mmCIF file as gemmi writes it, N, C-alpha and C atoms, coordinates in Angstrom:
data_model
loop_
_atom_site.group_PDB
_atom_site.id
_atom_site.type_symbol
_atom_site.label_atom_id
_atom_site.label_alt_id
_atom_site.label_comp_id
_atom_site.label_asym_id
_atom_site.label_entity_id
_atom_site.label_seq_id
_atom_site.pdbx_PDB_ins_code
_atom_site.Cartn_x
_atom_site.Cartn_y
_atom_site.Cartn_z
_atom_site.occupancy
_atom_site.B_iso_or_equiv
_atom_site.pdbx_formal_charge
_atom_site.auth_seq_id
_atom_site.auth_asym_id
_atom_site.pdbx_PDB_model_num
ATOM 1 N N . MET Axp A 1 ? -49.84 127.962 137.789 1 0 ? 1 A 1
ATOM 2 C CA . MET Axp A 1 ? -49.686 129.316 137.28 1 0 ? 1 A 1
ATOM 3 C C . MET Axp A 1 ? -49.525 130.321 138.415 1 0 ? 1 A 1
ATOM 4 N N . ALA Axp A 2 ? -50.043 130.015 139.594 1 0 ? 2 A 1
ATOM 5 C CA . ALA Axp A 2 ? -50.035 130.96 140.708 1 0 ? 2 A 1
ATOM 6 C C . ALA Axp A 2 ? -48.632 131.288 141.204 1 0 ? 2 A 1
ATOM 7 N N . THR Axp A 3 ? -47.682 130.379 141.066 1 0 ? 3 A 1
ATOM 8 C CA . THR Axp A 3 ? -46.344 130.648 141.58 1 0 ? 3 A 1
ATOM 9 C C . THR Axp A 3 ? -45.435 131.323 140.558 1 0 ? 3 A 1
ATOM 10 N N . ILE Axp A 4 ? -45.915 131.537 139.353 1 0 ? 4 A 1
ATOM 11 C CA . ILE Axp A 4 ? -45.129 132.231 138.331 1 0 ? 4 A 1
ATOM 12 C C . ILE Axp A 4 ? -44.906 133.662 138.785 1 0 ? 4 A 1
ATOM 13 N N . GLN Axp A 5 ? -43.665 134.124 138.646 1 0 ? 5 A 1
ATOM 14 C CA . GLN Axp A 5 ? -43.325 135.506 138.974 1 0 ? 5 A 1
ATOM 15 C C . GLN Axp A 5 ? -42.721 136.149 137.722 1 0 ? 5 A 1
ATOM 16 N N . PRO Axp A 6 ? -43.583 136.705 136.857 1 0 ? 6 A 1
ATOM 17 C CA . PRO Axp A 6 ? -43.125 137.25 135.585 1 0 ? 6 A 1
ATOM 18 C C . PRO Axp A 6 ? -42.093 138.354 135.777 1 0 ? 6 A 1
ATOM 19 N N . LEU Axp A 7 ? -41.158 138.433 134.82 1 0 ? 7 A 1
ATOM 20 C CA . LEU Axp A 7 ? -40.062 139.399 134.898 1 0 ? 7 A 1
ATOM 21 C C . LEU Axp A 7 ? -39.885 140.095 133.559 1 0 ? 7 A 1
ATOM 22 N N . GLN Axp A 8 ? -39.861 141.433 133.604 1 0 ? 8 A 1
ATOM 23 C CA . GLN Axp A 8 ? -39.6 142.215 132.407 1 0 ? 8 A 1
ATOM 24 C C . GLN Axp A 8 ? -38.174 141.938 131.919 1 0 ? 8 A 1
ATOM 25 N N . LYS Axp A 9 ? -38.009 141.82 130.608 1 0 ? 9 A 1
ATOM 26 C CA . LYS Axp A 9 ? -36.67 141.68 130.053 1 0 ? 9 A 1
ATOM 27 C C . LYS Axp A 9 ? -35.966 143.028 130.148 1 0 ? 9 A 1
ATOM 28 N N . SER Axp A 10 ? -34.678 142.998 130.386 1 0 ? 10 A 1
ATOM 29 C CA . SER Axp A 10 ? -33.926 144.251 130.451 1 0 ? 10 A 1
ATOM 30 C C . SER Axp A 10 ? -33.792 144.823 129.046 1 0 ? 10 A 1
ATOM 31 N N . GLY Axp A 11 ? -33.643 146.118 128.974 1 0 ? 11 A 1
ATOM 32 C CA . GLY Axp A 11 ? -33.466 146.793 127.692 1 0 ? 11 A 1
ATOM 33 C C . GLY Axp A 11 ? -34.755 147.211 127.023 1 0 ? 11 A 1
ATOM 34 N N . ILE Axp A 12 ? -35.895 146.837 127.585 1 0 ? 12 A 1
ATOM 35 C CA . ILE Axp A 12 ? -37.184 147.229 127.005 1 0 ? 12 A 1
ATOM 36 C C . ILE Axp A 12 ? -37.45 148.686 127.374 1 0 ? 12 A 1
ATOM 37 N N . ILE Axp A 13 ? -37.806 149.474 126.38 1 0 ? 13 A 1
ATOM 38 C CA . ILE Axp A 13 ? -38.075 150.897 126.603 1 0 ? 13 A 1
ATOM 39 C C . ILE Axp A 13 ? -39.581 151.082 126.757 1 0 ? 13 A 1
ATOM 40 N N . SER Axp A 14 ? -39.981 151.696 127.866 1 0 ? 14 A 1
ATOM 41 C CA . SER Axp A 14 ? -41.391 151.912 128.17 1 0 ? 14 A 1
ATOM 42 C C . SER Axp A 14 ? -41.666 153.414 128.218 1 0 ? 14 A 1
ATOM 43 N N . ARG Axp A 15 ? -42.695 153.839 127.496 1 0 ? 15 A 1
ATOM 44 C CA . ARG Axp A 15 ? -43.1 155.244 127.49 1 0 ? 15 A 1
ATOM 45 C C . ARG Axp A 15 ? -44.606 155.329 127.638 1 0 ? 15 A 1
ATOM 46 N N . LYS Axp A 16 ? -45.073 156.291 128.426 1 0 ? 16 A 1
ATOM 47 C CA . LYS Axp A 16 ? -46.503 156.531 128.578 1 0 ? 16 A 1
ATOM 48 C C . LYS Axp A 16 ? -46.908 157.594 127.563 1 0 ? 16 A 1
ATOM 49 N N . ILE Axp A 17 ? -47.94 157.263 126.781 1 0 ? 17 A 1
ATOM 50 C CA . ILE Axp A 17 ? -48.452 158.189 125.774 1 0 ? 17 A 1
ATOM 51 C C . ILE Axp A 17 ? -49.953 158.316 126.004 1 0 ? 17 A 1
ATOM 52 N N . GLY Axp A 18 ? -50.365 159.428 126.567 1 0 ? 18 A 1
ATOM 53 C CA . GLY Axp A 18 ? -51.775 159.593 126.914 1 0 ? 18 A 1
ATOM 54 C C . GLY Axp A 18 ? -52.183 158.559 127.95 1 0 ? 18 A 1
ATOM 55 N N . ARG Axp A 19 ? -53.175 157.739 127.621 1 0 ? 19 A 1
ATOM 56 C CA . ARG Axp A 19 ? -53.649 156.7 128.54 1 0 ? 19 A 1
ATOM 57 C C . ARG Axp A 19 ? -53.01 155.344 128.276 1 0 ? 19 A 1
ATOM 58 N N . GLU Axp A 20 ? -52.168 155.28 127.27 1 0 ? 20 A 1
ATOM 59 C CA . GLU Axp A 20 ? -51.561 154.004 126.908 1 0 ? 20 A 1
ATOM 60 C C . GLU Axp A 20 ? -50.055 154.023 127.167 1 0 ? 20 A 1
ATOM 61 N N . ASN Axp A 21 ? -49.509 152.838 127.312 1 0 ? 21 A 1
ATOM 62 C CA . ASN Axp A 21 ? -48.062 152.687 127.444 1 0 ? 21 A 1
ATOM 63 C C . ASN Axp A 21 ? -47.544 152.014 126.191 1 0 ? 21 A 1
ATOM 64 N N . MET Axp A 22 ? -46.406 152.468 125.739 1 0 ? 22 A 1
ATOM 65 C CA . MET Axp A 22 ? -45.761 151.868 124.592 1 0 ? 22 A 1
ATOM 66 C C . MET Axp A 22 ? -44.506 151.158 125.073 1 0 ? 22 A 1
ATOM 67 N N . LEU Axp A 23 ? -44.333 149.925 124.625 1 0 ? 23 A 1
ATOM 68 C CA . LEU Axp A 23 ? -43.119 149.177 124.926 1 0 ? 23 A 1
ATOM 69 C C . LEU Axp A 23 ? -42.371 148.976 123.619 1 0 ? 23 A 1
ATOM 70 N N . TYR Axp A 24 ? -41.092 149.286 123.638 1 0 ? 24 A 1
ATOM 71 C CA . TYR Axp A 24 ? -40.254 149.074 122.454 1 0 ? 24 A 1
ATOM 72 C C . TYR Axp A 24 ? -39.192 148.058 122.803 1 0 ? 24 A 1
ATOM 73 N N . ASN Axp A 25 ? -39.106 147.01 121.989 1 0 ? 25 A 1
ATOM 74 C CA . ASN Axp A 25 ? -38.101 145.971 122.167 1 0 ? 25 A 1
ATOM 75 C C . ASN Axp A 25 ? -37.025 146.182 121.103 1 0 ? 25 A 1
ATOM 76 N N . PRO Axp A 26 ? -35.873 146.747 121.486 1 0 ? 26 A 1
ATOM 77 C CA . PRO Axp A 26 ? -34.825 147.01 120.499 1 0 ? 26 A 1
ATOM 78 C C . PRO Axp A 26 ? -34.224 145.733 119.907 1 0 ? 26 A 1
ATOM 79 N N . GLU Axp A 27 ? -34.4 144.619 120.61 1 0 ? 27 A 1
ATOM 80 C CA . GLU Axp A 27 ? -33.859 143.349 120.132 1 0 ? 27 A 1
ATOM 81 C C . GLU Axp A 27 ? -34.507 142.923 118.813 1 0 ? 27 A 1
ATOM 82 N N . ASN Axp A 28 ? -35.834 143.027 118.737 1 0 ? 28 A 1
ATOM 83 C CA . ASN Axp A 28 ? -36.522 142.651 117.506 1 0 ? 28 A 1
ATOM 84 C C . ASN Axp A 28 ? -37.238 143.837 116.847 1 0 ? 28 A 1
ATOM 85 N N . LYS Axp A 29 ? -36.946 145.032 117.348 1 0 ? 29 A 1
ATOM 86 C CA . LYS Axp A 29 ? -37.488 146.287 116.821 1 0 ? 29 A 1
ATOM 87 C C . LYS Axp A 29 ? -39.021 146.304 116.766 1 0 ? 29 A 1
ATOM 88 N N . SER Axp A 30 ? -39.638 145.726 117.776 1 0 ? 30 A 1
ATOM 89 C CA . SER Axp A 30 ? -41.098 145.686 117.819 1 0 ? 30 A 1
ATOM 90 C C . SER Axp A 30 ? -41.64 146.684 118.831 1 0 ? 30 A 1
ATOM 91 N N . VAL Axp A 31 ? -42.847 147.139 118.563 1 0 ? 31 A 1
ATOM 92 C CA . VAL Axp A 31 ? -43.548 148.069 119.439 1 0 ? 31 A 1
ATOM 93 C C . VAL Axp A 31 ? -44.845 147.402 119.881 1 0 ? 31 A 1
ATOM 94 N N . LEU Axp A 32 ? -45.135 147.531 121.156 1 0 ? 32 A 1
ATOM 95 C CA . LEU Axp A 32 ? -46.359 146.978 121.716 1 0 ? 32 A 1
ATOM 96 C C . LEU Axp A 32 ? -47.052 148.094 122.492 1 0 ? 32 A 1
ATOM 97 N N . VAL Axp A 33 ? -48.333 148.302 122.228 1 0 ? 33 A 1
ATOM 98 C CA . VAL Axp A 33 ? -49.098 149.334 122.92 1 0 ? 33 A 1
ATOM 99 C C . VAL Axp A 33 ? -50.01 148.652 123.936 1 0 ? 33 A 1
ATOM 100 N N . LEU Axp A 34 ? -49.935 149.12 125.184 1 0 ? 34 A 1
ATOM 101 C CA . LEU Axp A 34 ? -50.708 148.537 126.275 1 0 ? 34 A 1
ATOM 102 C C . LEU Axp A 34 ? -51.807 149.482 126.725 1 0 ? 34 A 1
ATOM 103 N N . ASN Axp A 35 ? -52.992 148.924 126.98 1 0 ? 35 A 1
ATOM 104 C CA . ASN Axp A 35 ? -54.029 149.74 127.595 1 0 ? 35 A 1
ATOM 105 C C . ASN Axp A 35 ? -53.722 149.854 129.095 1 0 ? 35 A 1
ATOM 106 N N . ALA Axp A 36 ? -54.575 150.534 129.828 1 0 ? 36 A 1
ATOM 107 C CA . ALA Axp A 36 ? -54.303 150.806 131.246 1 0 ? 36 A 1
ATOM 108 C C . ALA Axp A 36 ? -54.166 149.538 132.081 1 0 ? 36 A 1
ATOM 109 N N . SER Axp A 37 ? -55.047 148.567 131.882 1 0 ? 37 A 1
ATOM 110 C CA . SER Axp A 37 ? -54.97 147.358 132.698 1 0 ? 37 A 1
ATOM 111 C C . SER Axp A 37 ? -53.746 146.516 132.338 1 0 ? 37 A 1
ATOM 112 N N . ALA Axp A 38 ? -53.417 146.428 131.058 1 0 ? 38 A 1
ATOM 113 C CA . ALA Axp A 38 ? -52.211 145.696 130.661 1 0 ? 38 A 1
ATOM 114 C C . ALA Axp A 38 ? -50.961 146.396 131.194 1 0 ? 38 A 1
ATOM 115 N N . ALA Axp A 39 ? -50.996 147.721 131.256 1 0 ? 39 A 1
ATOM 116 C CA . ALA Axp A 39 ? -49.866 148.475 131.811 1 0 ? 39 A 1
ATOM 117 C C . ALA Axp A 39 ? -49.696 148.183 133.299 1 0 ? 39 A 1
ATOM 118 N N . LEU Axp A 40 ? -50.808 148.021 134.023 1 0 ? 40 A 1
ATOM 119 C CA . LEU Axp A 40 ? -50.722 147.652 135.446 1 0 ? 40 A 1
ATOM 120 C C . LEU Axp A 40 ? -50.079 146.278 135.602 1 0 ? 40 A 1
ATOM 121 N N . VAL Axp A 41 ? -50.477 145.347 134.743 1 0 ? 41 A 1
ATOM 122 C CA . VAL Axp A 41 ? -49.873 144.007 134.777 1 0 ? 41 A 1
ATOM 123 C C . VAL Axp A 41 ? -48.387 144.126 134.479 1 0 ? 41 A 1
ATOM 124 N N . TRP Axp A 42 ? -48.02 144.837 133.424 1 0 ? 42 A 1
ATOM 125 C CA . TRP Axp A 42 ? -46.618 145.036 133.04 1 0 ? 42 A 1
ATOM 126 C C . TRP Axp A 42 ? -45.818 145.616 134.205 1 0 ? 42 A 1
ATOM 127 N N . GLY Axp A 43 ? -46.385 146.601 134.87 1 0 ? 43 A 1
ATOM 128 C CA . GLY Axp A 43 ? -45.695 147.263 135.97 1 0 ? 43 A 1
ATOM 129 C C . GLY Axp A 43 ? -45.387 146.343 137.143 1 0 ? 43 A 1
ATOM 130 N N . MET Axp A 44 ? -46.17 145.288 137.294 1 0 ? 44 A 1
ATOM 131 C CA . MET Axp A 44 ? -45.944 144.352 138.401 1 0 ? 44 A 1
ATOM 132 C C . MET Axp A 44 ? -45.062 143.173 138.006 1 0 ? 44 A 1
ATOM 133 N N . CYS Axp A 45 ? -44.615 143.151 136.771 1 0 ? 45 A 1
ATOM 134 C CA . CYS Axp A 45 ? -43.759 142.05 136.3 1 0 ? 45 A 1
ATOM 135 C C . CYS Axp A 45 ? -42.299 142.359 136.664 1 0 ? 45 A 1
ATOM 136 N N . ASP Axp A 46 ? -42.022 142.214 137.95 1 0 ? 46 A 1
ATOM 137 C CA . ASP Axp A 46 ? -40.694 142.554 138.471 1 0 ? 46 A 1
ATOM 138 C C . ASP Axp A 46 ? -39.963 141.334 139.036 1 0 ? 46 A 1
ATOM 139 N N . GLY Axp A 47 ? -40.519 140.149 138.794 1 0 ? 47 A 1
ATOM 140 C CA . GLY Axp A 47 ? -39.888 138.926 139.299 1 0 ? 47 A 1
ATOM 141 C C . GLY Axp A 47 ? -40.213 138.618 140.747 1 0 ? 47 A 1
ATOM 142 N N . ARG Axp A 48 ? -40.991 139.471 141.391 1 0 ? 48 A 1
ATOM 143 C CA . ARG Axp A 48 ? -41.372 139.253 142.789 1 0 ? 48 A 1
ATOM 144 C C . ARG Axp A 48 ? -42.856 138.981 142.961 1 0 ? 48 A 1
ATOM 145 N N . HIS Axp A 49 ? -43.679 139.519 142.057 1 0 ? 49 A 1
ATOM 146 C CA . HIS Axp A 49 ? -45.13 139.376 142.182 1 0 ? 49 A 1
ATOM 147 C C . HIS Axp A 49 ? -45.624 138.148 141.428 1 0 ? 49 A 1
ATOM 148 N N . THR Axp A 50 ? -46.57 137.453 142.052 1 0 ? 50 A 1
ATOM 149 C CA . THR Axp A 50 ? -47.19 136.277 141.45 1 0 ? 50 A 1
ATOM 150 C C . THR Axp A 50 ? -48.494 136.695 140.761 1 0 ? 50 A 1
ATOM 151 N N . ILE Axp A 51 ? -49.11 135.756 140.064 1 0 ? 51 A 1
ATOM 152 C CA . ILE Axp A 51 ? -50.4 136.018 139.419 1 0 ? 51 A 1
ATOM 153 C C . ILE Axp A 51 ? -51.448 136.473 140.453 1 0 ? 51 A 1
ATOM 154 N N . PRO Axp A 52 ? -51.565 135.805 141.614 1 0 ? 52 A 1
ATOM 155 C CA . PRO Axp A 52 ? -52.529 136.291 142.613 1 0 ? 52 A 1
ATOM 156 C C . PRO Axp A 52 ? -52.228 137.726 143.086 1 0 ? 52 A 1
ATOM 157 N N . ASP Axp A 53 ? -50.944 138.079 143.205 1 0 ? 53 A 1
ATOM 158 C CA . ASP Axp A 53 ? -50.589 139.46 143.576 1 0 ? 53 A 1
ATOM 159 C C . ASP Axp A 53 ? -51.093 140.439 142.521 1 0 ? 53 A 1
ATOM 160 N N . ILE Axp A 54 ? -50.852 140.098 141.266 1 0 ? 54 A 1
ATOM 161 C CA . ILE Axp A 54 ? -51.273 140.96 140.156 1 0 ? 54 A 1
ATOM 162 C C . ILE Axp A 54 ? -52.795 141.061 140.133 1 0 ? 54 A 1
ATOM 163 N N . LYS Axp A 55 ? -53.468 139.942 140.357 1 0 ? 55 A 1
ATOM 164 C CA . LYS Axp A 55 ? -54.932 139.919 140.376 1 0 ? 55 A 1
ATOM 165 C C . LYS Axp A 55 ? -55.477 140.841 141.464 1 0 ? 55 A 1
ATOM 166 N N . ARG Axp A 56 ? -54.927 140.743 142.666 1 0 ? 56 A 1
ATOM 167 C CA . ARG Axp A 56 ? -55.38 141.612 143.773 1 0 ? 56 A 1
ATOM 168 C C . ARG Axp A 56 ? -55.182 143.082 143.427 1 0 ? 56 A 1
ATOM 169 N N . ASN Axp A 57 ? -54.06 143.411 142.819 1 0 ? 57 A 1
ATOM 170 C CA . ASN Axp A 57 ? -53.786 144.794 142.435 1 0 ? 57 A 1
ATOM 171 C C . ASN Axp A 57 ? -54.805 145.293 141.41 1 0 ? 57 A 1
ATOM 172 N N . LEU Axp A 58 ? -55.091 144.474 140.41 1 0 ? 58 A 1
ATOM 173 C CA . LEU Axp A 58 ? -56.083 144.862 139.4 1 0 ? 58 A 1
ATOM 174 C C . LEU Axp A 58 ? -57.475 145.009 140.004 1 0 ? 58 A 1
ATOM 175 N N . GLU Axp A 59 ? -57.846 144.099 140.885 1 0 ? 59 A 1
ATOM 176 C CA . GLU Axp A 59 ? -59.167 144.177 141.53 1 0 ? 59 A 1
ATOM 177 C C . GLU Axp A 59 ? -59.312 145.488 142.28 1 0 ? 59 A 1
ATOM 178 N N . THR Axp A 60 ? -58.255 145.897 142.962 1 0 ? 60 A 1
ATOM 179 C CA . THR Axp A 60 ? -58.29 147.135 143.737 1 0 ? 60 A 1
ATOM 180 C C . THR Axp A 60 ? -58.259 148.364 142.832 1 0 ? 60 A 1
ATOM 181 N N . ALA Axp A 61 ? -57.338 148.37 141.876 1 0 ? 61 A 1
ATOM 182 C CA . ALA Axp A 61 ? -57.138 149.541 141.021 1 0 ? 61 A 1
ATOM 183 C C . ALA Axp A 61 ? -58.292 149.768 140.048 1 0 ? 61 A 1
ATOM 184 N N . CYS Axp A 62 ? -58.895 148.694 139.572 1 0 ? 62 A 1
ATOM 185 C CA . CYS Axp A 62 ? -59.907 148.806 138.516 1 0 ? 62 A 1
ATOM 186 C C . CYS Axp A 62 ? -61.322 148.517 138.975 1 0 ? 62 A 1
ATOM 187 N N . LEU Axp A 63 ? -61.523 148.196 140.255 1 0 ? 63 A 1
ATOM 188 C CA . LEU Axp A 63 ? -62.842 147.856 140.789 1 0 ? 63 A 1
ATOM 189 C C . LEU Axp A 63 ? -63.539 146.825 139.906 1 0 ? 63 A 1
ATOM 190 N N . VAL Axp A 64 ? -62.89 145.693 139.731 1 0 ? 64 A 1
ATOM 191 C CA . VAL Axp A 64 ? -63.364 144.629 138.852 1 0 ? 64 A 1
ATOM 192 C C . VAL Axp A 64 ? -64.452 143.814 139.548 1 0 ? 64 A 1
ATOM 193 N N . PRO Axp A 65 ? -65.582 143.585 138.866 1 0 ? 65 A 1
ATOM 194 C CA . PRO Axp A 65 ? -66.636 142.741 139.451 1 0 ? 65 A 1
ATOM 195 C C . PRO Axp A 65 ? -66.158 141.302 139.625 1 0 ? 65 A 1
ATOM 196 N N . GLU Axp A 66 ? -66.725 140.604 140.605 1 0 ? 66 A 1
ATOM 197 C CA . GLU Axp A 66 ? -66.334 139.222 140.894 1 0 ? 66 A 1
ATOM 198 C C . GLU Axp A 66 ? -66.544 138.283 139.722 1 0 ? 66 A 1
ATOM 199 N N . ALA Axp A 67 ? -67.519 138.572 138.877 1 0 ? 67 A 1
ATOM 200 C CA . ALA Axp A 67 ? -67.846 137.681 137.759 1 0 ? 67 A 1
ATOM 201 C C . ALA Axp A 67 ? -66.751 137.644 136.689 1 0 ? 67 A 1
ATOM 202 N N . VAL Axp A 68 ? -65.874 138.62 136.681 1 0 ? 68 A 1
ATOM 203 C CA . VAL Axp A 68 ? -64.803 138.681 135.673 1 0 ? 68 A 1
ATOM 204 C C . VAL Axp A 68 ? -63.703 137.7 136.047 1 0 ? 68 A 1
ATOM 205 N N . ASN Axp A 69 ? -63.284 136.892 135.094 1 0 ? 69 A 1
ATOM 206 C CA . ASN Axp A 69 ? -62.208 135.919 135.32 1 0 ? 69 A 1
ATOM 207 C C . ASN Axp A 69 ? -60.86 136.604 135.078 1 0 ? 69 A 1
ATOM 208 N N . LEU Axp A 70 ? -60.372 137.285 136.095 1 0 ? 70 A 1
ATOM 209 C CA . LEU Axp A 70 ? -59.133 138.044 135.963 1 0 ? 70 A 1
ATOM 210 C C . LEU Axp A 70 ? -57.923 137.172 135.694 1 0 ? 70 A 1
ATOM 211 N N . GLU Axp A 71 ? -57.865 136.005 136.305 1 0 ? 71 A 1
ATOM 212 C CA . GLU Axp A 71 ? -56.69 135.148 136.093 1 0 ? 71 A 1
ATOM 213 C C . GLU Axp A 71 ? -56.542 134.78 134.633 1 0 ? 71 A 1
ATOM 214 N N . SER Axp A 72 ? -57.641 134.534 133.96 1 0 ? 72 A 1
ATOM 215 C CA . SER Axp A 72 ? -57.609 134.226 132.536 1 0 ? 72 A 1
ATOM 216 C C . SER Axp A 72 ? -57.132 135.441 131.74 1 0 ? 72 A 1
ATOM 217 N N . ASP Axp A 73 ? -57.665 136.612 132.069 1 0 ? 73 A 1
ATOM 218 C CA . ASP Axp A 73 ? -57.259 137.846 131.38 1 0 ? 73 A 1
ATOM 219 C C . ASP Axp A 73 ? -55.783 138.145 131.613 1 0 ? 73 A 1
ATOM 220 N N . ILE Axp A 74 ? -55.331 137.989 132.851 1 0 ? 74 A 1
ATOM 221 C CA . ILE Axp A 74 ? -53.922 138.217 133.177 1 0 ? 74 A 1
ATOM 222 C C . ILE Axp A 74 ? -53.054 137.226 132.413 1 0 ? 74 A 1
ATOM 223 N N . GLY Axp A 75 ? -53.492 135.976 132.345 1 0 ? 75 A 1
ATOM 224 C CA . GLY Axp A 75 ? -52.752 134.964 131.595 1 0 ? 75 A 1
ATOM 225 C C . GLY Axp A 75 ? -52.602 135.338 130.133 1 0 ? 75 A 1
ATOM 226 N N . GLU Axp A 76 ? -53.664 135.873 129.533 1 0 ? 76 A 1
ATOM 227 C CA . GLU Axp A 76 ? -53.603 136.3 128.133 1 0 ? 76 A 1
ATOM 228 C C . GLU Axp A 76 ? -52.629 137.456 127.955 1 0 ? 76 A 1
ATOM 229 N N . ILE Axp A 77 ? -52.656 138.409 128.881 1 0 ? 77 A 1
ATOM 230 C CA . ILE Axp A 77 ? -51.737 139.549 128.809 1 0 ? 77 A 1
ATOM 231 C C . ILE Axp A 77 ? -50.298 139.062 128.922 1 0 ? 77 A 1
ATOM 232 N N . LEU Axp A 78 ? -50.033 138.192 129.897 1 0 ? 78 A 1
ATOM 233 C CA . LEU Axp A 78 ? -48.678 137.673 130.089 1 0 ? 78 A 1
ATOM 234 C C . LEU Axp A 78 ? -48.217 136.875 128.868 1 0 ? 78 A 1
ATOM 235 N N . GLN Axp A 79 ? -49.133 136.121 128.287 1 0 ? 79 A 1
ATOM 236 C CA . GLN Axp A 79 ? -48.795 135.338 127.098 1 0 ? 79 A 1
ATOM 237 C C . GLN Axp A 79 ? -48.414 136.274 125.94 1 0 ? 79 A 1
ATOM 238 N N . GLU Axp A 80 ? -49.166 137.346 125.753 1 0 ? 80 A 1
ATOM 239 C CA . GLU Axp A 80 ? -48.873 138.298 124.68 1 0 ? 80 A 1
ATOM 240 C C . GLU Axp A 80 ? -47.544 139.019 124.932 1 0 ? 80 A 1
ATOM 241 N N . LEU Axp A 81 ? -47.293 139.408 126.18 1 0 ? 81 A 1
ATOM 242 C CA . LEU Axp A 81 ? -46.031 140.071 126.514 1 0 ? 81 A 1
ATOM 243 C C . LEU Axp A 81 ? -44.843 139.14 126.287 1 0 ? 81 A 1
ATOM 244 N N . THR Axp A 82 ? -45.019 137.871 126.639 1 0 ? 82 A 1
ATOM 245 C CA . THR Axp A 82 ? -43.958 136.875 126.44 1 0 ? 82 A 1
ATOM 246 C C . THR Axp A 82 ? -43.736 136.648 124.939 1 0 ? 82 A 1
ATOM 247 N N . LYS Axp A 83 ? -44.828 136.491 124.212 1 0 ? 83 A 1
ATOM 248 C CA . LYS Axp A 83 ? -44.754 136.263 122.755 1 0 ? 83 A 1
ATOM 249 C C . LYS Axp A 83 ? -44.079 137.45 122.051 1 0 ? 83 A 1
ATOM 250 N N . SER Axp A 84 ? -44.296 138.663 122.565 1 0 ? 84 A 1
ATOM 251 C CA . SER Axp A 84 ? -43.715 139.872 121.982 1 0 ? 84 A 1
ATOM 252 C C . SER Axp A 84 ? -42.246 140.051 122.359 1 0 ? 84 A 1
ATOM 253 N N . GLY Axp A 85 ? -41.745 139.202 123.236 1 0 ? 85 A 1
ATOM 254 C CA . GLY Axp A 85 ? -40.338 139.249 123.585 1 0 ? 85 A 1
ATOM 255 C C . GLY Axp A 85 ? -39.948 140.284 124.616 1 0 ? 85 A 1
ATOM 256 N N . VAL Axp A 86 ? -40.923 140.758 125.403 1 0 ? 86 A 1
ATOM 257 C CA . VAL Axp A 86 ? -40.592 141.771 126.414 1 0 ? 86 A 1
ATOM 258 C C . VAL Axp A 86 ? -40.632 141.235 127.842 1 0 ? 86 A 1
ATOM 259 N N . LEU Axp A 87 ? -40.984 139.951 127.984 1 0 ? 87 A 1
ATOM 260 C CA . LEU Axp A 87 ? -41.223 139.393 129.32 1 0 ? 87 A 1
ATOM 261 C C . LEU Axp A 87 ? -40.727 137.952 129.405 1 0 ? 87 A 1
ATOM 262 N N . PHE Axp A 88 ? -40.149 137.63 130.559 1 0 ? 88 A 1
ATOM 263 C CA . PHE Axp A 88 ? -39.85 136.228 130.914 1 0 ? 88 A 1
ATOM 264 C C . PHE Axp A 88 ? -41.001 135.746 131.782 1 0 ? 88 A 1
ATOM 265 N N . CYS Axp A 89 ? -41.567 134.61 131.458 1 0 ? 89 A 1
ATOM 266 C CA . CYS Axp A 89 ? -42.694 134.121 132.233 1 0 ? 89 A 1
ATOM 267 C C . CYS Axp A 89 ? -42.537 132.639 132.505 1 0 ? 89 A 1
């Protein structure tokens, strides 16, 4: 999983609304609302960053305690983004 470099699908419309980000997939007309941490993960899905890169960014940005299994959380976020049709993973 560490060498995966997730990539946002083209054509996805992203808008920030308050503290959340909304993603609209015109292909299947679906809307996905992301909280702040999921938005950070989404923002790093550029085809260049790996899971460890994303993890380091979240640890720094969110001051995550060591006891939290970030890789598992990131995996769940990536799985949901992929399932929603907005991400290649």
